[in-house]
The first five atom37 places (N, CA, C, CB, O) and aatype in JSON, in Angstrom:
{
  "aatype": [20, 20, 20, 20, 20, 20, 20, 20, 20, 20, 20, 20, 20, 20, 20, 20, 20, 20, 20, 20, 20, 20, 20, 20, 20, 20, 20, 20, 20, 20, 20, 20, 20, 20, 20, 20, 20, 20, 20, 20, 20, 20, 20, 20, 20, 20, 20, 20, 20, 20, 20, 20, 20, 20, 20, 20, 20, 20, 20, 20, 20, 20, 20, 20, 20, 20, 20, 20, 20, 20, 20, 20, 20, 20, 20, 20, 20, 20, 20, 20, 20, 20, 20, 20, 20, 20, 20, 20, 20],
  "atom_mask": [
    [1, 1, 1, 1, 1],
    [1, 1, 1, 1, 1],
    [1, 1, 1, 1, 1],
    [1, 1, 1, 1, 1],
    [1, 1, 1, 1, 1],
    [1, 1, 1, 1, 1],
    [1, 1, 1, 1, 1],
    [1, 1, 1, 1, 1],
    [1, 1, 1, 1, 1],
    [1, 1, 1, 1, 1],
    [1, 1, 1, 1, 1],
    [1, 1, 1, 1, 1],
    [1, 1, 1, 1, 1],
    [1, 1, 1, 1, 1],
    [1, 1, 1, 1, 1],
    [1, 1, 1, 1, 1],
    [1, 1, 1, 1, 1],
    [1, 1, 1, 1, 1],
    [1, 1, 1, 1, 1],
    [1, 1, 1, 1, 1],
    [1, 1, 1, 1, 1],
    [1, 1, 1, 1, 1],
    [1, 1, 1, 1, 1],
    [1, 1, 1, 1, 1],
    [1, 1, 1, 1, 1],
    [1, 1, 1, 1, 1],
    [1, 1, 1, 1, 1],
    [1, 1, 1, 1, 1],
    [1, 1, 1, 1, 1],
    [1, 1, 1, 1, 1],
    [1, 1, 1, 1, 1],
    [1, 1, 1, 1, 1],
    [1, 1, 1, 1, 1],
    [1, 1, 1, 1, 1],
    [1, 1, 1, 1, 1],
    [1, 1, 1, 1, 1],
    [1, 1, 1, 1, 1],
    [1, 1, 1, 1, 1],
    [1, 1, 1, 1, 1],
    [1, 1, 1, 1, 1],
    [1, 1, 1, 1, 1],
    [1, 1, 1, 1, 1],
    [1, 1, 1, 1, 1],
    [1, 1, 1, 1, 1],
    [1, 1, 1, 1, 1],
    [1, 1, 1, 1, 1],
    [1, 1, 1, 1, 1],
    [1, 1, 1, 1, 1],
    [1, 1, 1, 1, 1],
    [1, 1, 1, 1, 1],
    [1, 1, 1, 1, 1],
    [1, 1, 1, 1, 1],
    [1, 1, 1, 1, 1],
    [1, 1, 1, 1, 1],
    [1, 1, 1, 1, 1],
    [1, 1, 1, 1, 1],
    [1, 1, 1, 1, 1],
    [1, 1, 1, 1, 1],
    [1, 1, 1, 1, 1],
    [1, 1, 1, 1, 1],
    [1, 1, 1, 1, 1],
    [1, 1, 1, 1, 1],
    [1, 1, 1, 1, 1],
    [1, 1, 1, 1, 1],
    [1, 1, 1, 1, 1],
    [1, 1, 1, 1, 1],
    [1, 1, 1, 1, 1],
    [1, 1, 1, 1, 1],
    [1, 1, 1, 1, 1],
    [1, 1, 1, 1, 1],
    [1, 1, 1, 1, 1],
    [1, 1, 1, 1, 1],
    [1, 1, 1, 1, 1],
    [1, 1, 1, 1, 1],
    [1, 1, 1, 1, 1],
    [1, 1, 1, 1, 1],
    [1, 1, 1, 1, 1],
    [1, 1, 1, 1, 1],
    [1, 1, 1, 1, 1],
    [1, 1, 1, 1, 1],
    [1, 1, 1, 1, 1],
    [1, 1, 1, 1, 1],
    [1, 1, 1, 1, 1],
    [1, 1, 1, 1, 1],
    [1, 1, 1, 1, 1],
    [1, 1, 1, 1, 1],
    [1, 1, 1, 1, 1],
    [1, 1, 1, 1, 1],
    [1, 1, 1, 1, 1]
  ],
  "atom_positions": [
    [[91.87, 107.22, 79.0], [92.1, 106.07, 79.93], [92.84, 106.58, 81.15], [92.92, 104.89, 79.24], [92.49, 106.18, 82.26]],
    [[93.82, 107.42, 81.0], [94.63, 107.9, 82.13], [93.76, 108.68, 83.17], [95.78, 108.8, 81.59], [94.04, 108.63, 84.37]],
    [[92.73, 109.38, 82.69], [91.84, 110.12, 83.54], [91.03, 109.17, 84.33], [90.95, 111.04, 82.76], [90.84, 109.37, 85.52]],
    [[90.55, 108.12, 83.69], [89.71, 107.16, 84.36], [90.51, 106.44, 85.48], [89.16, 106.15, 83.34], [89.97, 106.2, 86.56]],
    [[91.79, 106.1, 85.21], [92.61, 105.43, 86.23], [92.9, 106.44, 87.37], [93.95, 104.89, 85.6], [92.92, 106.04, 88.54]],
    [[93.13, 107.74, 87.06], [93.36, 108.66, 88.12], [92.08, 108.89, 88.94], [93.9, 109.96, 87.55], [92.19, 109.05, 90.15]],
    [[90.94, 108.92, 88.39], [89.72, 109.06, 89.13], [89.43, 107.81, 89.97], [88.59, 109.34, 88.18], [88.87, 107.91, 91.06]],
    [[89.81, 106.66, 89.46], [89.69, 105.41, 90.18], [90.56, 105.43, 91.44], [90.09, 104.23, 89.29], [90.14, 105.0, 92.52]],
    [[91.78, 105.95, 91.28], [92.75, 105.98, 92.46], [92.23, 106.95, 93.48], [94.23, 106.41, 92.02], [92.32, 106.68, 94.68]],
    [[91.69, 108.1, 93.06], [91.2, 109.1, 93.95], [89.98, 108.54, 94.69], [90.87, 110.39, 93.2], [89.82, 108.73, 95.9]],
    [[89.13, 107.86, 93.96], [87.99, 107.25, 94.56], [88.38, 106.22, 95.63], [87.15, 106.59, 93.49], [87.73, 106.12, 96.67]],
    [[89.46, 105.44, 95.38], [89.93, 104.45, 96.3], [90.46, 105.08, 97.62], [91.01, 103.63, 95.64], [90.44, 104.44, 98.67]],
    [[90.92, 106.33, 97.54], [91.45, 107.01, 98.68], [90.38, 107.27, 99.67], [92.11, 108.26, 98.29], [90.65, 107.35, 100.86]],
    [[89.1, 107.41, 99.19], [87.98, 107.74, 100.0], [87.19, 106.46, 100.38], [87.08, 108.74, 99.25], [86.5, 106.49, 101.4]],
    [[87.26, 105.41, 99.66], [86.33, 104.27, 99.85], [87.07, 102.98, 100.17], [85.47, 104.07, 98.6], [86.45, 102.11, 100.79]],
    [[88.27, 102.78, 99.82], [88.89, 101.49, 99.95], [88.97, 101.07, 101.41], [90.26, 101.5, 99.33], [88.53, 99.98, 101.79]],
    [[89.52, 101.93, 102.2], [89.64, 101.58, 103.63], [88.33, 101.37, 104.33], [90.38, 102.64, 104.34], [88.17, 100.35, 105.0]],
    [[87.38, 102.28, 104.22], [86.08, 102.04, 104.82], [85.41, 100.83, 104.35], [85.22, 103.14, 104.61], [84.84, 100.11, 105.18]],
    [[85.41, 100.52, 103.03], [84.77, 99.36, 102.53], [85.48, 98.07, 102.97], [84.69, 99.44, 101.06], [84.82, 97.05, 103.15]],
    [[86.76, 98.12, 103.13], [87.53, 96.92, 103.71], [87.07, 96.62, 105.08], [89.07, 97.16, 103.76], [87.15, 95.47, 105.49]],
    [[86.57, 97.58, 105.84], [86.13, 97.45, 107.18], [84.62, 97.12, 107.2], [86.45, 98.72, 107.97], [84.07, 96.84, 108.26]],
    [[83.96, 97.15, 106.03], [82.53, 96.84, 106.01], [81.76, 98.08, 106.3], [82.17, 95.73, 107.02], [80.6, 97.99, 106.7]],
    [[82.37, 99.27, 106.12], [81.65, 100.56, 106.45], [81.48, 101.42, 105.16], [82.46, 101.42, 107.56], [82.2, 101.25, 104.17]],
    [[80.49, 102.32, 105.21], [80.4, 103.28, 104.21], [81.48, 104.49, 104.54], [78.87, 103.8, 104.13], [82.04, 104.61, 105.62]],
    [[81.65, 105.28, 103.49], [82.54, 106.43, 103.71], [81.99, 107.27, 104.84], [82.7, 107.28, 102.41], [82.74, 107.68, 105.73]],
    [[80.66, 107.54, 104.81], [80.07, 108.44, 105.81], [80.12, 107.87, 107.17], [78.65, 108.76, 105.49], [80.46, 108.59, 108.11]],
    [[79.82, 106.61, 107.35], [79.91, 105.92, 108.66], [81.28, 106.03, 109.2], [79.51, 104.44, 108.55], [81.49, 106.39, 110.36]],
    [[82.23, 105.71, 108.36], [83.68, 105.72, 108.82], [84.11, 107.15, 109.23], [84.65, 105.18, 107.66], [84.77, 107.4, 110.23]],
    [[83.67, 108.05, 108.34], [84.03, 109.52, 108.67], [83.42, 109.99, 109.93], [83.57, 110.49, 107.56], [84.09, 110.64, 110.73]],
    [[82.19, 109.68, 110.13], [81.48, 110.07, 111.46], [82.13, 109.48, 112.66], [80.01, 109.61, 111.48], [82.32, 110.18, 113.65]],
    [[82.5, 108.13, 112.61], [83.21, 107.53, 113.67], [84.59, 108.11, 113.9], [83.29, 106.13, 113.42], [84.94, 108.38, 115.05]],
    [[85.41, 108.32, 112.83], [86.64, 108.86, 112.98], [86.61, 110.32, 113.46], [87.34, 108.73, 111.75], [87.48, 110.73, 114.22]],
    [[85.62, 111.11, 113.02], [85.54, 112.49, 113.53], [85.18, 112.54, 115.0], [84.5, 113.28, 112.73], [85.68, 113.38, 115.75]],
    [[84.3, 111.61, 115.42], [83.92, 111.55, 116.84], [85.13, 111.26, 117.74], [82.85, 110.47, 117.04], [85.38, 111.94, 118.74]],
    [[85.87, 110.2, 117.32], [87.04, 109.82, 118.04], [88.1, 110.99, 118.03], [87.61, 108.51, 117.4], [88.71, 111.3, 119.06]],
    [[88.3, 111.61, 116.86], [89.21, 112.75, 116.83], [88.81, 113.93, 117.72], [89.34, 113.24, 115.44], [89.64, 114.56, 118.36]],
    [[87.51, 114.19, 117.75], [87.07, 115.28, 118.67], [87.36, 114.85, 120.12], [85.52, 115.59, 118.49], [87.9, 115.66, 120.89]],
    [[87.03, 113.64, 120.51], [87.27, 113.2, 121.83], [88.76, 113.23, 122.18], [86.71, 111.82, 122.0], [89.1, 113.48, 123.34]],
    [[89.66, 112.99, 121.26], [91.06, 113.03, 121.52], [91.49, 114.54, 121.65], [91.85, 112.28, 120.39], [92.4, 114.84, 122.42]],
    [[90.88, 115.43, 120.94], [91.18, 116.84, 121.11], [90.8, 117.34, 122.47], [90.49, 117.64, 120.08], [91.52, 118.14, 123.07]],
    [[89.68, 116.88, 122.97], [89.28, 117.24, 124.32], [90.23, 116.71, 125.34], [87.9, 116.73, 124.62], [90.59, 117.41, 126.28]],
    [[90.66, 115.46, 125.17], [91.61, 114.86, 126.09], [92.92, 115.53, 126.02], [91.78, 113.42, 125.83], [93.59, 115.64, 127.05]],
    [[93.36, 116.0, 124.88], [94.6, 116.7, 124.69], [94.54, 118.02, 125.52], [94.86, 116.97, 123.14], [95.51, 118.41, 126.16]],
    [[93.38, 118.68, 125.47], [93.23, 119.94, 126.24], [93.33, 119.62, 127.76], [91.82, 120.65, 125.92], [93.96, 120.36, 128.52]],
    [[92.72, 118.52, 128.15], [92.83, 118.2, 129.61], [94.23, 117.87, 129.96], [91.92, 117.04, 130.0], [94.65, 118.2, 131.07]],
    [[95.03, 117.22, 129.09], [96.41, 116.96, 129.32], [97.24, 118.19, 129.48], [96.94, 116.17, 128.25], [98.1, 118.25, 130.35]],
    [[96.99, 119.17, 128.65], [97.73, 120.5, 128.76], [97.33, 121.2, 130.05], [97.42, 121.46, 127.51], [98.18, 121.78, 130.72]],
    [[96.07, 121.16, 130.41], [95.7, 121.75, 131.7], [96.37, 121.06, 132.84], [94.22, 121.72, 131.91], [96.89, 121.71, 133.75]],
    [[96.36, 119.67, 132.8], [97.01, 118.84, 133.75], [98.5, 119.15, 133.95], [96.83, 117.46, 133.35], [99.04, 119.13, 135.05]],
    [[99.11, 119.44, 132.81], [100.59, 119.79, 132.82], [100.8, 121.02, 133.65], [101.14, 120.04, 131.36], [101.83, 121.12, 134.32]],
    [[99.9, 121.94, 133.63], [100.01, 123.22, 134.35], [99.57, 123.1, 135.81], [99.17, 124.29, 133.64], [100.22, 123.6, 136.73]],
    [[98.41, 122.4, 135.97], [97.82, 122.24, 137.31], [97.7, 120.74, 137.51], [96.4, 122.98, 137.46], [96.67, 120.16, 137.17]],
    [[98.74, 120.1, 138.06], [98.71, 118.6, 138.21], [97.58, 117.99, 139.03], [99.98, 118.16, 138.83], [97.34, 116.78, 138.94]],
    [[96.93, 118.73, 139.78], [95.81, 118.25, 140.62], [94.55, 118.14, 139.86], [95.6, 119.14, 141.78], [93.58, 117.56, 140.37]],
    [[94.49, 118.68, 138.62], [93.26, 118.68, 137.85], [93.44, 117.63, 136.73], [92.95, 120.13, 137.26], [94.54, 117.4, 136.23]],
    [[92.34, 117.01, 136.37], [92.27, 116.04, 135.33], [93.33, 114.88, 135.5], [92.44, 116.74, 134.0], [94.01, 114.49, 134.54]],
    [[93.43, 114.38, 136.73], [94.39, 113.38, 137.07], [94.15, 112.01, 136.41], [94.41, 113.24, 138.53], [95.09, 111.25, 136.2]],
    [[92.93, 111.71, 136.11], [92.66, 110.39, 135.44], [91.95, 110.52, 134.14], [91.84, 109.5, 136.34], [91.56, 109.52, 133.55]],
    [[91.76, 111.72, 133.66], [90.96, 111.94, 132.42], [91.58, 111.28, 131.19], [90.8, 113.44, 132.16], [90.87, 110.56, 130.49]],
    [[92.78, 111.49, 130.91], [93.39, 110.93, 129.66], [93.44, 109.39, 129.7], [94.83, 111.49, 129.46], [93.05, 108.74, 128.74]],
    [[93.9, 108.84, 130.79], [93.98, 107.43, 130.96], [92.68, 106.73, 130.81], [94.54, 107.12, 132.25], [92.58, 105.71, 130.12]],
    [[91.65, 107.27, 131.45], [90.29, 106.73, 131.41], [89.74, 106.82, 130.04], [89.39, 107.45, 132.36], [89.16, 105.85, 129.56]],
    [[89.89, 108.01, 129.36], [89.39, 108.14, 127.99], [90.08, 107.28, 127.02], [89.5, 109.52, 127.53], [89.42, 106.82, 126.08]],
    [[91.38, 107.0, 127.14], [92.06, 106.13, 126.23], [91.57, 104.7, 126.35], [93.53, 106.21, 126.47], [91.39, 104.02, 125.34]],
    [[91.36, 104.23, 127.56], [90.79, 102.91, 127.81], [89.42, 102.8, 127.22], [90.73, 102.61, 129.29], [89.08, 101.81, 126.58]],
    [[88.59, 103.88, 127.45], [87.2, 103.88, 126.83], [87.25, 103.8, 125.29], [86.42, 105.17, 127.24], [86.5, 103.05, 124.67]],
    [[88.11, 104.58, 124.72], [88.22, 104.62, 123.22], [88.72, 103.21, 122.71], [89.26, 105.81, 122.75], [88.24, 102.69, 121.7]],
    [[89.64, 102.66, 123.44], [90.19, 101.27, 123.06], [89.04, 100.28, 123.07], [91.35, 100.76, 124.09], [88.86, 99.5, 122.13]],
    [[88.24, 100.32, 124.18], [87.13, 99.38, 124.3], [86.09, 99.58, 123.2], [86.47, 99.53, 125.67], [85.51, 98.62, 122.69]],
    [[85.85, 100.9, 122.83], [84.89, 101.23, 121.77], [85.39, 100.66, 120.43], [84.69, 102.78, 121.67], [84.61, 100.05, 119.7]],
    [[86.64, 100.87, 120.12], [87.2, 100.35, 118.89], [87.21, 98.81, 118.8], [88.6, 100.88, 118.73], [86.99, 98.24, 117.74]],
    [[87.47, 98.16, 119.96], [87.41, 96.69, 119.96], [86.03, 96.17, 119.68], [87.88, 96.15, 121.29], [85.86, 95.19, 118.96]],
    [[84.97, 96.87, 120.27], [83.62, 96.51, 120.07], [83.18, 96.67, 118.61], [82.75, 97.32, 120.98], [82.51, 95.82, 118.02]],
    [[83.62, 97.85, 118.04], [83.37, 98.06, 116.59], [84.02, 96.99, 115.72], [83.88, 99.44, 116.15], [83.47, 96.57, 114.7]],
    [[85.16, 96.58, 116.11], [85.9, 95.49, 115.32], [85.11, 94.2, 115.4], [87.37, 95.23, 115.89], [84.85, 93.57, 114.37]],
    [[84.74, 93.81, 116.6], [84.0, 92.51, 116.79], [82.71, 92.47, 115.96], [83.64, 92.28, 118.3], [82.3, 91.43, 115.46]],
    [[82.06, 93.69, 115.82], [80.8, 93.66, 115.06], [80.97, 93.98, 113.58], [79.83, 94.64, 115.67], [79.98, 94.09, 112.85]],
    [[82.14, 94.12, 113.15], [82.41, 94.56, 111.76], [82.17, 93.36, 110.82], [83.9, 95.11, 111.6], [82.18, 92.18, 111.18]],
    [[81.96, 93.82, 109.55], [81.78, 92.76, 108.5], [83.05, 91.94, 108.22], [81.31, 93.41, 107.19], [83.0, 90.74, 107.92]],
    [[84.14, 92.59, 108.31], [85.45, 91.93, 108.09], [86.4, 92.28, 109.25], [86.09, 92.36, 106.71], [87.31, 93.1, 109.08]],
    [[86.19, 91.68, 110.42], [87.08, 92.01, 111.56], [88.59, 91.73, 111.39], [86.62, 91.28, 112.73], [89.43, 92.31, 112.08]],
    [[88.89, 90.82, 110.47], [90.33, 90.47, 110.29], [90.99, 91.62, 109.56], [90.53, 89.09, 109.48], [92.22, 91.73, 109.57]],
    [[90.2, 92.51, 108.9], [90.83, 93.69, 108.2], [91.19, 94.79, 109.14], [89.91, 94.26, 107.14], [91.9, 95.73, 108.77]],
    [[90.73, 94.71, 110.33], [90.93, 95.86, 111.33], [92.3, 95.57, 111.98], [89.71, 95.96, 112.49], [92.56, 94.47, 112.47]],
    [[93.14, 96.6, 111.97], [94.4, 96.47, 112.72], [94.13, 96.93, 114.15], [95.58, 97.31, 112.05], [93.04, 97.4, 114.47]],
    [[95.14, 96.78, 114.99], [94.95, 97.1, 116.44], [94.97, 98.64, 116.62], [96.11, 96.41, 117.35], [94.71, 99.11, 117.72]],
    [[95.24, 99.39, 115.64], [95.29, 100.86, 115.86], [94.31, 101.59, 115.04], [96.64, 101.39, 115.58], [94.3, 102.82, 115.11]],
    [[93.45, 100.94, 114.24], [92.49, 101.6, 113.39], [91.42, 102.36, 114.18], [91.85, 100.59, 112.49], [91.03, 101.95, 115.28]],
    [[90.94, 103.46, 113.62], [89.88, 104.21, 114.2], [88.7, 104.18, 113.24], [90.32, 105.64, 114.51], [87.65, 104.76, 113.53]]
  ]
}
C-alpha cells in the first residue's frame, strides 16, 4: 500500500498542475520549455546590455510584455482559466 501511495504522489508531481490547467504533461512541458528558452535568450541580452548599454535597449521589456500577453491568451483559452494564477507559465 505504501508503494502505491508513493507512486501516486510522484505521478501527481508530473500531472496534477498540468491537468488542473486543462493541459497534458507534454503540452505543459513544451510551453514551459519554450518560455524558459526565451527567458534565457532575454537574460543573455540583459547581460550584454549591462556591458554595452546602447545594445538591446528594449529587448527585455518588449519580450516580457510579449510573454505576458502570450500567457494571458493561453489562460483565456484554457479549460479551467480560474486555476491559472497571474504568474503561471
